[in-house]
Backbone as a ProteinNet text record, in pm:
[ID]
protein_1_A
[PRIMARY]
MEYPTFDHKDADLLAARLKARRAKKGPLVGDFVLMPDARLMRFSHDWGDDIQISTGGSYYLCKSGLAQMSGGLEPSIGKTKIICADYFYAGSFWFFHHDMSGAHQGVYFTIDCQMYHYEGGVTLSKYVHQDGTRGQPTYM
[TERTIARY]
82.9	1.1	89.5	54.3	129.7	52.9	126.3	70.5	89.3	-4	4	132.7	176.6	282.2	238.9	283.9	245.7	294.5	202.2	235.7	188.7	194.1	163.7	17.6	-73.3	-214.9	-233.3	-160.3	-156.2	-92.8	3.3	75.6	-12.4	-107.4	-203.2	-304.4	-344.7	-445.9	-381.8	-254.5	-191	-170.1	-138.7	-123.2	-254.4	-369.2	-497.8	-529.4	-492.7	-511.5	-424.7	-299.8	-208.6	-251.1	-302.7	-354.7	-471.2	-557.5	-672.6	-618.4	-525.6	-465.7	-398	-322.5	-245.7	-343.7	-464.2	-560.4	-627	-605.2	-664.5	-578.7	-635.9	-566	-564.9	-465.2	-462.8	-406.1	-393.4	-339.1	-440.4	-379.8	-459.6	-420.7	-514.5	-479.1	-369.1	-255.6	-148.8	-22.6	-53.7	53.8	118.9	237	321.7	323.5	341.3	357	464.4	558.6	659.6	619.4	606.3	563.8	674.3	638.2	742	842.3	791.9	884.6	959.4	975.9	1048.7	990.6	864.8	802.1	751.5	770.6	711.7	574.8	471.5	335.1	273.7	167.8	85.7	-54.8	-107.2	-254.9	-331.3	-425.7	-490.5	-646	-710.9	-854.9	-879.6	-950.2	-987.3	-1125.8	-1129.7	-1256.1	-1304.8	-1251.5	-1289.4	-1197.3	-1223.5	-1127.5	-1014.2	-1023.4	-915.9	-880.3	-753.4	-710.5	-647.7	-673.7	-612.8	-478.1	-397.6	-260	-235.4	-137.3	-103.6	46.7	103.3	243	256.4	144.8	156.9	30.6	4	-121.5	-101	-210.2	-209.1	-296.3	-241.7	-309.4	-358.5	-490.2	-541.2	-572.9	-512.9	-531.9	-657.3	-758.9	-883.3	-872.5	-970.8	-981	-988.4	-1044.8	-1064.2	-926.6	-823	-696.8	-691	-799.5	-800.4	-752.6	-721.9	-681.3	-759.3	-764.7	-830.4	-725.2	-722.2	-630.3	-687.8	-614.8	-662.5	-547.5	-578.3	-480.9	-517.1	-423.9	-448.5	-432.8	-512.2	-516.2	-466.7	-398.9	-358.8	-463.6	-445.8	-542.6	-540.8	-650.4	-662.2	-580.8	-538.5	-478.4	-549.6	-550.3	-616.2	-544.5	-612.2	-548.3	-492	-538.1	-487.7	-341.9	-308.3	-180.2	-67.5	-95.1	-3.1	45.3	166.7	225.7	284	250.1	296.8	441.8	522	668.4	687.1	797.8	842	905.3	873.8	930.2	831.8	869.1	781.2	855.8	778.4	833.5	765.5	833.8	779.3	684.5	564	473.1	420.2	396.8	350.5	199.3	149.7	11.6	-13.2	-139.5	-179.5	-320.1	-342.8	-477	-493	-607.4	-623	-565.9	-501	-441.3	-544.8	-527.3	-623.3	-753.8	-765	-895.9	-991.9	-938.1	-1020.6	-1002.8	-1108.1	-1085.9	-1088.1	-1026.7	-1014.7	-902.6	-908.6	-809.5	-669.6	-563.1	-426.4	-409.3	-493.9	-488	-434.5	-375.3	-325.6	-183.3	-162.3	-32.6	15.3	140	198	297.3	303.7	387.3	408.2	501.2	527.7	504.4	450.3	441.5	490.5	521.4	568.3	435.9	454.4	345.2	395.7	298	337.6	376.9	475.7	524.4	471.5	426.3	379.1	457.1	459.1	512.3	394.5	398.6	295.4	355.6	274.3	327.2	243.7	169	91.7	167.5	119.5	187.9	170.8	264.2	259	238.3	138.6	111.8	207.8	325.1	428.7	389.2	292.4	243.5	192.6	147.1	100.2	218.2	334.5	448.8	470.9	467.1	497	374.3	306	191.4	232.8	146.3	177	236.6	188.6	248.1	379.8	430.5	566.3	564.4	451.6	447.3	452.1	497.4	504.5	390.7	350.3	233	269.2	166.3	189.6	156.1	217.4	185.4	55	-8.5	-138.1	-108.8	-159.9	-130.1	-246.6	-222.8	-323	-355
-111.6	-2.9	124.8	220	347.7	449.2	514.9	611.2	754.9	844.9	975.2	1059.3	1148	1236.3	1367.6	1437.7	1581.3	1657.9	1737.4	1805.4	1953.7	2028.6	2167	2199.9	2103	2129.7	2114.9	2011	1988.4	2110.2	2163.3	2285.6	2410.1	2418.4	2524.5	2501	2376.4	2337.3	2368.8	2335.4	2364.9	2507.1	2581.6	2730.2	2791.2	2749.4	2797.4	2757.5	2627.3	2580.7	2653.1	2675.6	2744.2	2888.9	2953	3098.2	3091.1	3001.2	2990.9	2957.4	2866.2	2830.3	2949.5	3028.9	3136.2	3252.5	3252.9	3353.4	3319.7	3197.9	3159.6	3193.1	3216.7	3247.3	3139.2	3134.4	3039.9	2896.8	2814.3	2680.5	2604.7	2532.1	2462.1	2317.8	2228.3	2083.4	2074.5	2004	1992.1	2066	2171.8	2246.7	2162.3	2213.5	2135.8	2203.7	2127	2174.9	2099.5	2168	2110.9	2095.5	1969.6	1955.7	1975.8	1992.9	1998.8	1886.4	1772.4	1656.1	1637.5	1735.4	1747.1	1659	1609.6	1536.5	1643	1613.9	1693.4	1636.2	1703.3	1656.2	1744	1682.9	1764.6	1780.5	1893.2	1917	1825.1	1753.8	1650.9	1669	1742.6	1768	1890.9	1988	2112.2	2093	2113.5	2097.8	2238	2341	2471.7	2532.4	2514.9	2573.6	2477.9	2351.5	2259.1	2205.7	2150.2	2101.8	1962.2	1864.5	1729.2	1714.6	1637.9	1615.6	1475.5	1448.9	1308.7	1306.8	1189.2	1171.9	1137.4	1097.4	1055	1081.7	1001.6	1014.6	1069.5	1073.1	1124	1245.9	1343.2	1484.7	1516.5	1528	1571.1	1715.9	1785.5	1930.8	1961.2	2023.2	2054.2	2181.7	2205	2319.2	2446.1	2433	2552.8	2595.3	2512.9	2540.2	2472.2	2412	2341.9	2196.9	2113.8	1983.7	1887.2	1757.8	1651.1	1546.6	1493.7	1391.6	1252.2	1153.9	1015.1	944.7	882.8	818.2	816	783.5	771.5	906.7	920.1	1053.3	1043.3	1146.4	1168.7	1260.8	1289.6	1378.5	1522.6	1598.2	1733.2	1824.6	1934.9	2039.9	2170.8	2252.4	2385.7	2484.7	2547.6	2641.3	2765.8	2789.4	2905.5	2869.4	2740	2701.8	2675.9	2717.2	2711.8	2848.7	2855.3	2986.3	2969.3	3062.8	3059.6	3088.9	3013.2	3033.2	3116.5	3163.7	3253.7	3173.3	3045.1	2967.1	2857.8	2787.4	2692.5	2553.3	2455.3	2313.3	2245.4	2177.3	2116.9	1997.9	2003	1894.3	1832.6	1705.1	1629	1629.3	1652.2	1651.1	1581.3	1559	1509.2	1562.8	1545.1	1552.9	1477	1472.1	1384.3	1450.3	1376.7	1426.1	1488.9	1612.8	1687.6	1696.8	1683	1680.8	1578.1	1464.2	1357.6	1237.5	1215.9	1112.1	974.4	881.4	739	670.8	540.8	459.9	490.9	504.1	531	658.7	761	881.9	999.9	978	1083.6	1120.4	1262.8	1317.6	1377.1	1360.9	1394.3	1513.4	1597.6	1713.7	1760.9	1852.6	1915.7	2060.6	2125.6	2261.9	2313.4	2443	2497.5	2510.1	2454.7	2456.1	2545	2618.2	2696.3	2606.5	2645.9	2576.5	2649.5	2575.4	2620.8	2554.1	2617	2562.3	2543	2418.1	2400.3	2445.6	2534	2585.8	2544.1	2438	2384	2295	2255.4	2165.6	2024.2	1937.6	1796	1729.1	1637.4	1571.4	1451.9	1475.4	1373.5	1244	1246.4	1130.6	1030.4	1070.3	980.6	898.1	950	873.9	742.7	742.1	618.8	590.2	482.7	445	378.3	365.2	317.8	175.7	97.6	-41.3	-45.2	72.6	85.6	84.4	56.2	51.4	205.5	223.1	357.6	382.2	501.4	545.6	671.2	726.3	844	965.6	1082.5	1197.6	1243.2	1316	1383.2	1535.4	1597.1	1736.7	1818.9	1910.8	1992.5	2122.3
0.1	0.2	-1.6	-82.2	-83.5	2.1	88.1	174.3	112.1	148.5	85.2	139.3	59.5	84.3	102.4	208	230.7	108.6	51.9	-75.4	-61.3	-173.9	-170.2	-133	-162.8	-123.5	32.6	81.5	227.7	297.1	233.2	294.6	296.5	197.4	197.4	307.9	325.4	430.3	568.3	584.4	714.4	740.3	639.7	655.2	710.8	662	704.3	846.8	875.3	1016.5	1114.2	1074.6	1164.5	1190.2	1086.6	1099.4	1209.4	1192.8	1285.3	1432.7	1437	1571.1	1640.3	1562.2	1622.3	1667.6	1621.3	1659.5	1792.8	1837.7	1968.8	2086.8	2208	2316.9	2418.4	2504.2	2613.4	2573.4	2668.9	2636.3	2544.8	2453.3	2342.8	2354.8	2320.8	2311.7	2204.6	2248	2165.9	2215	2299	2352.7	2466.1	2510.3	2605	2742	2844.2	2984	3052.2	3117.8	3195.6	3330.5	3391.4	3520.3	3622.7	3754.5	3859.3	3865.5	3833	3834	3707.2	3621	3495.3	3383.7	3403.4	3291.9	3193.2	3065.7	2957.4	2915.6	2932.9	2900.7	2797.7	2725	2633.8	2683.1	2651.7	2689.6	2592.4	2645.1	2567.3	2560.7	2653.6	2652.2	2738.1	2678.1	2747.3	2814.4	2943.5	3022.8	3062.4	3013.3	3056.2	3157.8	3287.7	3390.1	3406.4	3375.8	3384.8	3240.4	3238.3	3111.3	3142.6	3064.9	3087.6	3015.8	3076.8	3016	2986.4	2906.2	2869.2	2824.8	2822.9	2787	2639	2576.3	2431.5	2360.3	2260.5	2186.5	2045.5	1969.7	1838.4	1830.8	1769.9	1764.6	1629.9	1611	1479.2	1483.5	1381.1	1370.3	1288	1358.2	1291.6	1206	1126.1	1033.8	1120	1238.7	1330.6	1391.1	1379.1	1451.5	1582.8	1623.7	1748.5	1718.8	1824.2	1798	1883.4	1835.2	1908.2	1927.1	2046.8	2085.2	2103.4	2058.9	2075.6	2145.6	2258.4	2350.1	2489.5	2570.8	2719.8	2777	2885.5	2951.8	3103.2	3141.3	3277.2	3348.5	3483.8	3546.5	3479.4	3509.7	3476.5	3569.4	3520.8	3602.1	3588.9	3684.9	3680.5	3580.3	3499.1	3406.4	3486.6	3599.5	3676.3	3737.3	3724.9	3780.5	3672.7	3551.5	3445	3398.2	3367.9	3318.8	3183.4	3097.5	2957.9	2950.7	2892.9	2874.9	2749.4	2733.2	2618.3	2509.2	2501.1	2396.4	2347.5	2245.8	2179.6	2181.6	2148.1	2133.3	2019.1	1939.5	1823.1	1855.2	1811.4	1841.3	1720.3	1719	1602.7	1594.4	1475.9	1440.8	1311.9	1274.9	1145	1097.6	977.5	923.4	796.9	739.6	622.6	496.2	423.6	292.6	206.9	169.7	85.3	148.1	280.3	355.6	309.3	261.1	216.4	318.4	399	501.3	441.9	510.3	463.3	539.3	540.7	597.8	533.9	618.1	576.7	497.4	523.2	444.6	528	643.7	722.3	672.8	685.6	658.8	790.6	823.3	949.3	941.7	1044.7	1036.7	1176.2	1196.3	1331.4	1315.1	1420.7	1424.7	1566.3	1574.2	1703	1786.9	1914.4	2011.8	2130.6	2189.7	2305.2	2425	2490.8	2608.2	2738.4	2831.7	2958.8	3075.4	3197.4	3313.9	3415.6	3475.2	3579.1	3714.7	3778.8	3903.8	4023.1	4001.9	4111.8	4197.6	4309.2	4396	4359.7	4403.8	4379.6	4515.2	4524.9	4651.4	4654.7	4724.5	4731	4798.9	4890.4	4952.8	4852.5	4746.4	4637.2	4574.6	4584.1	4520.5	4589	4719.4	4789.7	4884.2	4853.6	4940.7	5074.4	5168.4	5297.3	5288.4	5193.2	5173.5	5105.4	5072.3	5007.8	4855	4797	4654.7	4596.3	4483.5	4424.5	4332.4	4335.7	4240.7	4172.8	4098.1	4027.7	4114.8	4101.4	4170.2	4143.3	4229.1	4213	4204.6	4096.1	4086.5	4136.1	4215.3	4279.9	4210.2
[MASK]
++++++++++++++++++++++++++++++++++++++++++++++++++++++++++++++++++++++++++++++++++++++++++++++++++++++++++++++++++++++++++++++++++++++++++++

């Protein structure tokens, strides 16, 4: 099977989506956040006051400039506890070749995504449980 190649028409579609994305304010699905424990996470679902994070997944870039994520999710964090950094990080996205949906029709690319820093606390008691087993931190 031959997979599509990103071409000039896809570049035009991407340019329109980037223009729409850059007009949006605040953290967007697909942007990055550096956690207090030095993990680099991506925003994966916007709940309004909170935004969910994840370590991986696949990010579809919509015509609106917003993104949809498919994959596993971590807990949500409060938007009031994230600070916009003055730099960007390259994030991988995809959309359908020539905007024609179908199996194996995705074209993949990277774009500059806003970087954020999480300034909330980490509940360290969640790292080591009373029985000595280790768990994931809980972000407040």
